[in-house]
C-alpha positions as CSV (number, residue, x, y, z in Angstrom):
1,X,-78.0,89.9,-35.5
2,X,-77.3,88.0,-32.3
3,X,-79.9,87.2,-29.6
4,X,-77.8,89.2,-27.2
5,X,-77.9,92.3,-29.4
6,X,-81.7,91.8,-29.9
7,X,-82.1,92.0,-26.2
8,X,-80.6,95.4,-26.3
9,X,-83.6,96.6,-28.2
10,X,-85.8,95.9,-25.4
11,X,-84.8,98.5,-23.0
12,X,-86.7,100.5,-20.4
13,X,-87.8,104.2,-20.7
14,X,-84.9,106.5,-21.1
15,X,-85.8,110.0,-20.1
16,X,-84.3,113.2,-21.4
17,X,-81.4,114.4,-19.4
18,X,-80.3,110.8,-18.4
19,X,-77.3,109.1,-20.0
20,X,-78.1,105.5,-20.6
21,X,-75.7,103.2,-19.0
22,X,-75.1,100.8,-21.8
23,X,-74.9,97.6,-19.7
24,X,-74.9,95.3,-22.6
25,X,-73.8,96.8,-26.0
26,X,-74.0,99.8,-28.3
27,X,-74.2,100.0,-32.1
28,X,-71.2,101.8,-33.6
29,X,-71.3,102.2,-37.4
30,X,-73.5,99.2,-37.8
31,X,-71.1,97.0,-35.7
32,X,-71.9,95.7,-32.3
33,X,-69.4,96.4,-29.4
34,X,-70.0,94.3,-26.3
35,X,-69.4,96.1,-23.0
36,X,-69.2,94.5,-19.6
37,X,-72.1,94.9,-17.2
38,X,-71.8,97.7,-14.7
39,X,-71.0,96.7,-11.1
40,X,-74.0,98.6,-9.7
41,X,-76.6,96.6,-7.9
42,X,-79.9,96.3,-9.8
43,X,-82.6,97.5,-7.5
44,X,-82.7,96.8,-3.8
45,X,-85.1,98.1,-1.0
46,X,-83.9,101.7,-1.4
47,X,-84.6,101.6,-5.2
48,X,-88.1,100.0,-4.8
49,X,-89.0,102.6,-2.2
50,X,-88.1,105.3,-4.8
51,X,-90.4,103.4,-7.2
52,X,-93.3,103.9,-4.6
53,X,-92.3,107.5,-4.2
54,X,-92.3,108.2,-7.9
55,X,-95.7,106.4,-8.3
56,X,-97.1,108.9,-5.8
57,X,-95.5,111.8,-7.8
58,X,-96.9,110.5,-11.1
59,X,-100.3,110.1,-9.2
60,X,-100.3,113.9,-9.1
61,X,-98.3,114.9,-12.1
62,X,-100.2,112.9,-14.7
63,X,-103.2,111.9,-12.7
64,X,-104.6,115.4,-12.3
65,X,-103.8,116.0,-16.0
66,X,-105.7,112.9,-17.1
67,X,-108.6,113.9,-15.0
68,X,-109.0,117.1,-17.0
69,X,-112.0,115.6,-18.8
70,X,-114.2,116.1,-15.8
71,X,-113.1,119.8,-15.6
72,X,-113.8,120.1,-19.3
73,X,-117.3,118.8,-18.9
74,X,-118.0,121.0,-15.8
75,X,-116.6,124.1,-17.5
76,X,-118.7,123.5,-20.6
77,X,-121.9,123.0,-18.7
78,X,-121.4,125.4,-15.7
79,X,-118.5,127.6,-14.8
80,X,-117.4,128.6,-18.3
81,X,-120.5,127.9,-20.3
82,X,-120.0,131.0,-22.4
83,X,-116.6,129.7,-23.7
84,X,-116.3,127.2,-26.5
85,X,-115.1,123.7,-26.1
86,X,-111.9,124.6,-28.0
87,X,-111.2,127.5,-25.7
88,X,-111.7,125.4,-22.6
89,X,-109.5,122.6,-23.8
90,X,-106.6,125.1,-24.0
91,X,-106.4,125.0,-20.2
92,X,-105.7,121.2,-20.1
93,X,-103.5,121.2,-23.2
94,X,-101.3,124.0,-21.8
95,X,-100.8,122.1,-18.6
96,X,-99.8,118.9,-20.4
97,X,-97.6,120.8,-22.8
98,X,-95.7,122.5,-20.0
99,X,-95.5,119.1,-18.2
100,X,-93.5,117.6,-21.1
101,X,-91.6,120.5,-22.4
102,X,-90.1,121.6,-19.2
103,X,-88.3,118.3,-19.2
104,X,-85.8,119.8,-21.6
105,X,-84.6,122.0,-18.7
106,X,-85.3,119.7,-15.6
107,X,-83.5,116.8,-17.1
108,X,-80.1,118.6,-17.3
109,X,-80.7,120.2,-13.9
110,X,-81.3,116.8,-12.5
111,X,-78.0,115.6,-13.8
112,X,-76.3,118.6,-12.1
113,X,-77.6,117.5,-8.7
114,X,-80.6,119.8,-8.2
115,X,-83.3,117.1,-7.7
116,X,-84.2,118.1,-4.1
117,X,-84.8,121.7,-5.0
118,X,-86.9,120.7,-8.0
119,X,-88.9,118.1,-5.9
120,X,-89.8,120.5,-3.2
121,X,-90.3,123.6,-5.6
122,X,-92.4,121.6,-8.1
123,X,-94.6,120.0,-5.5
124,X,-95.2,123.5,-3.8
125,X,-96.0,125.1,-7.2
126,X,-98.4,122.3,-8.2
127,X,-100.3,122.5,-4.9
128,X,-100.3,126.3,-5.0
129,X,-101.9,126.2,-8.5
130,X,-104.6,123.8,-7.3
131,X,-105.5,126.0,-4.3
132,X,-105.6,129.1,-6.4
133,X,-107.8,127.2,-8.9
134,X,-110.4,126.9,-6.1
135,X,-110.5,130.7,-5.9
136,X,-110.8,131.2,-9.7
137,X,-114.1,132.2,-11.3
138,X,-113.2,133.5,-14.9
139,X,-111.3,132.0,-17.8
140,X,-108.0,133.9,-17.5
141,X,-107.8,132.9,-13.7
142,X,-108.3,129.3,-14.5
143,X,-105.8,129.2,-17.3
144,X,-103.2,130.9,-15.0
145,X,-103.7,128.5,-12.2
146,X,-104.7,125.1,-13.7
147,X,-102.9,125.6,-17.0
148,X,-99.7,127.4,-16.3
149,X,-99.0,127.1,-12.6
150,X,-99.8,123.4,-12.2
151,X,-98.2,122.7,-15.6
152,X,-94.9,124.3,-14.5
153,X,-94.9,122.6,-11.2
154,X,-95.6,119.2,-12.7
155,X,-93.1,119.7,-15.5
156,X,-90.3,120.2,-13.0
157,X,-91.2,116.7,-11.5
158,X,-91.8,114.5,-14.5
159,X,-88.5,113.8,-16.2
160,X,-86.4,113.9,-13.0
161,X,-88.7,111.2,-11.5
162,X,-88.1,108.9,-14.4
163,X,-84.3,109.6,-14.3
164,X,-84.2,108.9,-10.6
165,X,-85.6,105.4,-11.0
166,X,-83.6,104.7,-14.0
167,X,-80.4,105.2,-12.1
168,X,-81.2,102.4,-9.8
169,X,-82.2,99.7,-12.2
170,X,-80.7,97.9,-15.2
171,X,-82.4,94.6,-16.0
172,X,-85.6,95.5,-14.1
173,X,-85.7,99.1,-15.4
174,X,-88.7,98.6,-17.7
175,X,-90.7,96.9,-15.0
176,X,-89.9,99.7,-12.4
177,X,-90.8,102.4,-14.9
178,X,-93.9,100.6,-15.8
179,X,-95.0,100.5,-12.2
180,X,-94.2,104.2,-11.9
181,X,-96.2,105.2,-14.9
182,X,-99.2,103.3,-13.5
183,X,-99.5,106.1,-10.9
184,X,-100.9,108.3,-13.7
185,X,-104.1,106.4,-14.3
186,X,-104.6,105.7,-10.6
187,X,-104.4,109.4,-9.9
188,X,-106.8,110.1,-12.7
189,X,-109.3,107.6,-11.2
190,X,-109.1,109.0,-7.7
191,X,-109.3,112.6,-8.8
192,X,-112.3,111.9,-11.1
193,X,-114.2,110.0,-8.3
194,X,-113.5,112.8,-5.8
195,X,-114.8,115.4,-8.2
196,X,-118.0,113.4,-8.9
197,X,-118.7,112.7,-5.2
198,X,-118.2,116.2,-3.9
199,X,-119.2,118.7,-6.7
200,X,-122.9,118.6,-5.8
201,X,-122.5,118.6,-2.1
202,X,-119.7,121.1,-1.4
203,X,-119.3,123.0,-4.7
204,X,-116.5,123.7,-7.1
205,X,-114.2,125.6,-4.7
206,X,-114.2,123.0,-1.9
207,X,-114.0,120.1,-4.3
208,X,-110.8,121.5,-5.8
209,X,-109.5,122.2,-2.3
210,X,-110.0,118.5,-1.3
211,X,-108.1,117.7,-4.4
212,X,-105.3,120.0,-3.3
213,X,-105.2,118.3,0.2
214,X,-104.9,114.9,-1.5
215,X,-102.0,116.2,-3.7
216,X,-100.3,117.8,-0.7
217,X,-100.6,114.7,1.3
218,X,-99.3,112.3,-1.4
219,X,-96.4,114.7,-2.1
220,X,-95.5,114.7,1.7
221,X,-95.6,110.9,1.8
222,X,-93.3,110.7,-1.3
223,X,-90.6,112.9,0.0
224,X,-89.1,110.5,2.5
225,X,-89.5,107.6,0.1
226,X,-87.6,109.4,-2.5
227,X,-84.9,111.2,-0.5
228,X,-84.3,109.4,2.8
229,X,-80.9,107.6,2.6
230,X,-80.8,108.1,-1.1
231,X,-77.3,108.4,-2.8
232,X,-78.5,108.6,-6.5
233,X,-79.8,112.2,-6.4
234,X,-76.3,113.9,-6.6
235,X,-74.2,115.2,-9.5
236,X,-73.0,112.4,-11.8
237,X,-72.4,114.6,-14.8
238,X,-68.6,115.0,-14.1
239,X,-68.9,118.6,-14.9
240,X,-70.0,118.0,-18.4
241,X,-72.5,120.6,-19.7
242,X,-75.4,118.9,-21.5
243,X,-76.6,120.3,-24.8
244,X,-80.2,121.2,-25.2
245,X,-80.0,121.0,-29.1
246,X,-78.1,118.6,-31.4
247,X,-78.0,119.9,-34.9
248,X,-76.9,116.5,-36.3
249,X,-80.3,115.0,-35.4
250,X,-81.8,117.2,-38.1
251,X,-80.1,115.0,-40.7
252,X,-81.1,111.8,-39.1
253,X,-84.0,110.2,-41.0
254,X,-84.8,107.8,-38.2
255,X,-85.1,110.8,-35.8
256,X,-87.7,112.4,-37.9
257,X,-89.6,109.2,-38.4
258,X,-89.7,108.8,-34.6
259,X,-90.6,112.4,-34.0
260,X,-93.3,112.4,-36.7
261,X,-94.9,109.2,-35.3
262,X,-95.0,110.8,-31.7
263,X,-96.2,114.1,-33.0
264,X,-99.2,112.8,-34.9
265,X,-100.1,110.1,-32.3
266,X,-100.0,112.6,-29.5
267,X,-102.1,115.1,-31.5
268,X,-105.0,112.8,-31.2
269,X,-104.1,110.8,-28.1
270,X,-105.6,113.1,-25.4
271,X,-108.7,114.1,-27.4
272,X,-110.9,111.2,-26.1
273,X,-109.7,111.6,-22.5
274,X,-110.7,115.3,-22.7
275,X,-114.1,115.0,-24.5
276,X,-115.6,111.6,-23.6
277,X,-117.4,113.0,-20.5
278,X,-119.0,115.9,-22.4
279,X,-119.8,113.6,-25.3
280,X,-121.6,111.2,-23.0
281,X,-123.6,113.8,-21.4
282,X,-124.4,116.1,-24.4
283,X,-124.6,113.7,-27.3
284,X,-125.8,110.5,-25.6
285,X,-127.9,112.1,-22.9
286,X,-126.1,110.2,-20.2
287,X,-126.2,111.3,-16.5
288,X,-123.4,113.4,-15.3
289,X,-122.2,110.5,-13.0
290,X,-121.9,108.1,-16.0
291,X,-120.2,110.8,-18.1
292,X,-117.5,111.3,-15.5
293,X,-117.1,107.6,-14.7
294,X,-116.4,107.0,-18.3
295,X,-113.0,108.6,-17.6
296,X,-112.6,106.2,-14.6
297,X,-113.3,103.2,-17.0
298,X,-110.7,104.5,-19.6
299,X,-108.1,105.1,-16.9
300,X,-108.7,101.8,-15.1
301,X,-108.2,99.7,-18.3
302,X,-105.1,101.8,-19.2
303,X,-103.5,100.4,-16.1
304,X,-103.9,96.8,-17.4
305,X,-102.8,97.9,-20.9
306,X,-99.7,99.6,-19.7
307,X,-98.5,96.5,-17.8
308,X,-99.4,93.9,-20.4
309,X,-97.8,95.8,-23.4
310,X,-94.8,96.7,-21.3
311,X,-94.3,93.0,-20.4
312,X,-94.9,92.1,-24.1
313,X,-92.3,94.5,-25.3
314,X,-89.7,92.8,-23.1
315,X,-90.3,89.5,-24.9
316,X,-91.0,90.5,-28.5
317,X,-89.5,94.0,-28.8
318,X,-91.0,97.4,-28.6
319,X,-92.1,98.1,-32.2
320,X,-94.8,95.5,-32.5
321,X,-96.7,96.5,-29.3
322,X,-96.2,100.2,-30.2
323,X,-97.6,99.9,-33.7
324,X,-100.4,97.7,-32.4
325,X,-101.6,100.2,-29.7
326,X,-101.4,103.2,-32.0
327,X,-103.3,101.6,-34.9
328,X,-106.0,100.1,-32.8
329,X,-106.4,103.4,-30.9
330,X,-106.8,105.2,-34.2
331,X,-109.4,102.7,-35.4
332,X,-111.3,103.0,-32.1
333,X,-111.5,106.7,-32.5
334,X,-113.0,106.2,-35.9
335,X,-115.4,103.5,-34.6
336,X,-116.4,106.0,-31.9
337,X,-118.5,107.7,-34.8
338,X,-120.9,104.7,-34.9
339,X,-121.5,104.5,-31.2
340,X,-125.1,105.4,-30.3
341,X,-125.7,103.6,-27.1
342,X,-124.4,104.0,-23.5
343,X,-123.3,100.4,-23.2
344,X,-121.3,100.6,-26.5
345,X,-119.8,103.9,-25.3
346,X,-118.6,102.3,-22.1
347,X,-117.0,99.5,-24.1
348,X,-115.2,102.1,-26.3
349,X,-113.8,103.9,-23.2
350,X,-112.5,100.5,-21.8
351,X,-110.9,99.5,-25.1
352,X,-109.4,102.9,-25.9
353,X,-107.9,103.2,-22.4
354,X,-106.5,99.7,-22.7
355,X,-104.7,100.2,-26.0
356,X,-103.8,103.9,-25.6
357,X,-102.3,103.6,-22.2
358,X,-99.1,102.0,-23.4
359,X,-98.5,104.9,-25.9
360,X,-96.9,106.8,-23.0
361,X,-94.2,104.4,-21.8
362,X,-93.4,102.6,-25.0
363,X,-92.0,105.3,-27.3
364,X,-88.9,106.3,-25.1
365,X,-88.1,102.5,-24.9
366,X,-87.3,102.3,-28.6
367,X,-85.4,105.6,-28.7
368,X,-82.0,104.1,-27.6
369,X,-82.2,102.1,-30.9
370,X,-83.1,105.2,-32.9
371,X,-80.2,107.1,-31.3
372,X,-77.5,104.5,-30.2
373,X,-75.0,107.3,-29.2
374,X,-75.3,107.7,-25.4
375,X,-73.6,111.1,-25.6
376,X,-76.6,112.7,-27.3
377,X,-79.3,110.4,-26.3
378,X,-80.8,112.7,-23.6
379,X,-80.5,115.7,-25.9
380,X,-82.3,114.2,-28.8
381,X,-84.9,112.6,-26.7
382,X,-85.6,116.0,-25.2
383,X,-85.9,117.6,-28.7
384,X,-88.3,114.8,-29.8
385,X,-90.4,115.3,-26.5
386,X,-90.6,119.1,-27.1
387,X,-92.1,118.5,-30.6
388,X,-94.4,115.9,-29.1
389,X,-95.5,118.3,-26.4
390,X,-96.4,120.8,-29.1
391,X,-98.8,118.2,-30.5
392,X,-100.4,117.7,-27.1
393,X,-100.8,121.5,-26.9
394,X,-102.7,121.9,-30.2
395,X,-104.5,118.6,-30.7
396,X,-107.5,119.0,-28.3
397,X,-108.2,122.7,-29.1
398,X,-108.3,121.8,-32.8
399,X,-110.6,118.9,-32.1
400,X,-112.8,121.1,-29.9
401,X,-113.1,123.6,-32.7
402,X,-114.6,120.9,-34.9
403,X,-117.4,120.2,-32.4
404,X,-120.8,121.5,-33.6
405,X,-122.0,124.8,-32.4
406,X,-124.6,123.2,-30.1
407,X,-122.0,120.8,-28.6
408,X,-123.8,117.7,-29.8
409,X,-122.1,116.9,-33.1
410,X,-118.7,115.2,-32.5
411,X,-118.0,113.6,-35.9
412,X,-115.4,116.2,-36.8
413,X,-113.6,115.6,-33.5
414,X,-113.7,111.8,-33.9
415,X,-112.4,111.9,-37.5
416,X,-109.6,114.2,-36.6
417,X,-108.4,112.2,-33.7
418,X,-108.6,108.9,-35.6
419,X,-107.0,110.2,-38.8
420,X,-104.1,111.9,-37.2
421,X,-103.2,108.8,-35.3
422,X,-103.3,106.7,-38.4
423,X,-100.8,109.2,-39.9
424,X,-98.7,108.6,-36.8
425,X,-99.0,104.8,-37.4
426,X,-97.6,105.4,-40.9
427,X,-94.6,107.2,-39.5
428,X,-94.1,104.2,-37.1
429,X,-94.0,101.8,-40.0
430,X,-91.4,104.0,-41.8
431,X,-89.3,104.1,-38.7
432,X,-89.6,100.3,-38.4
433,X,-88.4,99.8,-42.0
434,X,-85.6,102.3,-41.4
435,X,-84.3,100.5,-38.3
436,X,-84.4,97.1,-40.0
437,X,-82.8,98.1,-43.3
438,X,-80.5,101.0,-42.3
439,X,-79.3,99.8,-38.8
440,X,-79.4,96.0,-39.1
441,X,-82.0,95.5,-36.4
442,X,-84.2,92.4,-36.3
443,X,-87.8,92.7,-37.6
444,X,-89.3,92.7,-34.1
445,X,-86.9,95.5,-32.8
């Protein structure tokens, strides 16, 4: 396979609902057809301002979700102490599930030119959910506000944000989307620090309201960056109705290997982020401050990991970094069983954040190779994401149910997260073999 075709396998994240502009080439029945590059300018000031705006959106959309570990710890020890860890984790997993699965609808709506309405509506719903959370005192109120309301609001913003940036970049698309995705760990860090610094002095209600003010302010700052003078938010669908389901994908072995890998990896991926604060405080006897800052350590190292592995993928292909990150993350979850000291625990948090951070941006980067037909690319990626979202929904509650009755025995949770991620790694290897043998891809892919 030519070096030119090899470069085509190192593409940026392609969101659901976005038709990839094949600027280099596409595979048609195992043959490679070269296409001329599009005349569109790659980037520019307007495009980079949108990168900053989407960074701020992801700061809230994923940042607040990644900070759920501090809420899990607080709910277990204070506000919802009568509920089990599994019951509490449903709040965070429901929000993350809706965040991803709503992309099946928001992607096509973006293509039909409804981005402005979704941007304002999603931001308003997310902020409303946070402020209503500050008034919540019982389980059903919290799951309605933090789980459903914020999940729906953030879900409307996630995929359209990725699609907006993707429309403005070709060669630098992976870099642009990598920078956008870094908004997630930055948001997680800021929201975690705010929670830790304010919870004792002002209480839960006002701590959450301050978070709501931060979310409102960052959304207001993002609006002009995303919309002012922008020409890439309109309808480019040419009246074509986008399918939400492609039956032919069910007969594609590569699609099922990709989907299986994502499903099992994401079943275990969020478990450490949700439970490391409560593990540090209840099992290691760490202070609440150290327990909460363990999330900051993991999020901070994930910023470095995302950028390093995204850059590595541009040079050696996506599969090698993806398999490496998933397998090492799984091994770290199993090694977590043997951690007995606070210093070793901090090291685990840093390493897990570093290797697991790239598991978000890397999978969609390989999908155009799994599905080389641009006509169904968005549809099939949306289908795969919906299944992966289900894994995020059930993973942490299952892990929480495996925690001992006194909340101090986490070996079941640690084994579960590590083993399911190892199963996901096996599916990655099957996918790798399928791409190399069936689709004439190079070994690095």
